[in-house]
N, C-alpha and C positions, 0 to 999 in steps of 0.2 A: 171712777165708776160709782154711781148711786145704785143703793138698791131697792125695788120695787115695794111699797109698803102693802103690807095683805090686811085683811079684816075680815070680820065673822063673827056670828054669835056667839055669845059666853053664856055660861051659867054658873052662878056663884055658891060658893059652900051651903049647905043648909043651914037653916036656922042661923044666920049671919055670923056664922063660923070662922077666924081668921083662916083664909087657905094654908096648908101648910105641905101643898102638894099641888101640881098641876098636869094635867092629861089634856093631851093635843090630840084631838082628830084629824085625821088626814085624809079628806074623802077621795072616791075615784072619779075618773076618766067621765065628763061630760054631767055631772053632780055638782054641789055645790054646799057650802058648809051648814044649810040647815039639814042635808041628808044623812049624817053622823048626830048631830049634836042631841038628835032624838035620843038617843042611846044613852046620854048622862044621867037621865033620872034613876035608871037601873046600876049605872055605877053609882050613883051618889048614893047607895041604898046601902052602898058596903064601905063605902069611903065617905062621909058625910062632910070632912073637912079638906076633899078635893076641890078645887076648881076648872072648870073646863071649857075648853075652847075650841073652833071649828073654822078654818078659814078657809075663805075661798080663794081657789088656786089661781095664780096671776094673769091667766090666758082664759081667753073667753071660748069655747067652742065654736068654729065657725057654723052660721046656722040654728045654734040655740042660745034662744036669748037669757035662759037661765041656767047654761050649764059651765061650768069652768073645768080647764086641765091645767095638769103641772107643765106638763109638754103634749105636742103633736105626736098622736099615733095611731096606726093605721093597720100595724101587725105588729109582732112579738119578734122585732129583727134585733138581735143583741147590739148592733151599733148603735142604731136610732135609740133605743133602750138608753145607752149609756151614755149619747149625747145629749139628750134631754134630760135625764137625770143631774147631770153634771150643770146643767144651765140653770135647773132651778132650785137645786140646793141652797147654793146661798141665800135664797132669797127667804126659802123655809128656816135655814140656819137662823138668821137675822130675825126675823118673826117670834121664834122660838125665845132668844136672849131678848128680845124687848118683855116677852109677855113673864118670864120671871123675873124680870130685874121691875115690872110695875109691882107685882107679889111682894118683890123682898126675899125671893126665895133663889136659892142654890140649883144648879143643873143637875144634882144631884134627886133632886126632887120631881124629875121631870119623866114621865111615861108617853110615849107616842103609840097611837092606836090606828091603825092604816086599814083602809080595804081597798083592793084592789091596784090602781095606778099609786093609790095613796100607801100602800103596804110596801110596793116600789120604792116611794121617796120616805119613809119610815125608816126602813132600814138603809138606805143608801146614806142618810144622815145621819140617824141614830147611832148609827156603827163609826162614825168619824166626827162626832163632838168631842168638843175638848176636856169636858167634865161626863163623866158616864152617867148615863140617865139610870133611873131605878128600873126601867123595862121598854121593852118594845114589844107589841101585840100586832100582829100582821093577819088578816082575813082575806083569802081569795087572791094574793097578789105572787111576785117573783122577786127572786133577787136578780139585781141589776149587776150588770158587769162582775160577775163573779170570779174572772179572771186576777182581777184590781183587788180583792176584799184582804186578802192577806198582807199584803205591802202597805195597804192605805188604813184597816181598820186603826183605830186608837185608843177603844173602850171595848170592854167586854160585859156588857150588861144582859140580865137575864131575858130571853129573849121566847117566845110563843107562836105557832103559826097554825092557823085554822084555815081547812080547804073541804070545800066539798067536792065528792067523787063525781058528781055529775056535771060540774062545771063547764058549760060550752065557751066562755071566754078566755079564761086561763087554764089552761089544764091541769090536774090534779099534780101531774109528772113534774110541774113548777115547785110542787111544795118542796116532793123527794129532792130535788136540785138543790134547793134555798135551806135543807137540813142538811144535805151532804157537805156541800161548801164551809158552811158556818163549822158544821164540826170540825172539818180538816183542818182548822184554825184552833181544834182543842178547844172549842165552846159549844157545848152541848145547846141544843134547841128543844124544850117543849114542842110537841105538834099532834093536833088531831086531824083525821077525817070524818068529816060529815058525810053519813052513807045517804045517797039519794039525793043530794042536796046541791043544786045548781050555783049560778053565781050571787049568792048571798050570805046574809048571815042567820042559823038557825039558832033557835032559843038554848041548843045543848052547847053549840059553838057559845053563843052568848056567856051562858054560864059560867064556862072552862075560862072564859077569857078574863071575867068579873075575878073570879077566886083567885085567877094567877096575877093581876094587878097589885090586887089585895096583898095577896102574901108576898110580893116583889117589894112594894113599899114598907110592909112590916118586918122586914127582913129577913125573913122567913125561905127566900130561896139565896141562897151562893149565885156562884156565876150561874149560866143558864142548866135548868138539867132537861135530860133526855127524858122522854115520857112516850 
């Protein structure tokens, strides 16, 4: 079976430097690669040798000419989320491998940064990679198929999750569920609740995420650290 090829906007390392790390932004439902690539300059200030890419998800959202989805979703039904993530995972996984190969980087020099449905995909794919990523950072998301995680998890990267407590799309309770499930495997998770923030990334959450990724790439974190 052929794997669908993804593409999206990219930002190279600053000042023509050779990339020594790759950050893959994984956008949410109804958005596209342009939605998160705008964060690259903020991360780049802390990590000037990072390359950034933000692929468009594989499916168009019906009725939205510029919207993409990793899988169709109308509600947070556990079975539908699991089936959708399973379907899209090989596509995102193959894209990550291709981008790493282009840059001549090992899989350990990868970080996944997701938002909403993109966080679901980042956790689903990132925790099942063959080579342990440097980090997984997720905003406003959830853990798909939590009952399968312990049996299917192949790597133990540092993880940080950020969520607004006023999120009307993905309840903040999904953050604690993810933290508890991942923690039950023995892998602690950094987490932060943004007070009064809805389904978005606030400046504090962005700042914390940038610091987390820099520390992870610099080897300042062991396994995930509770926070």
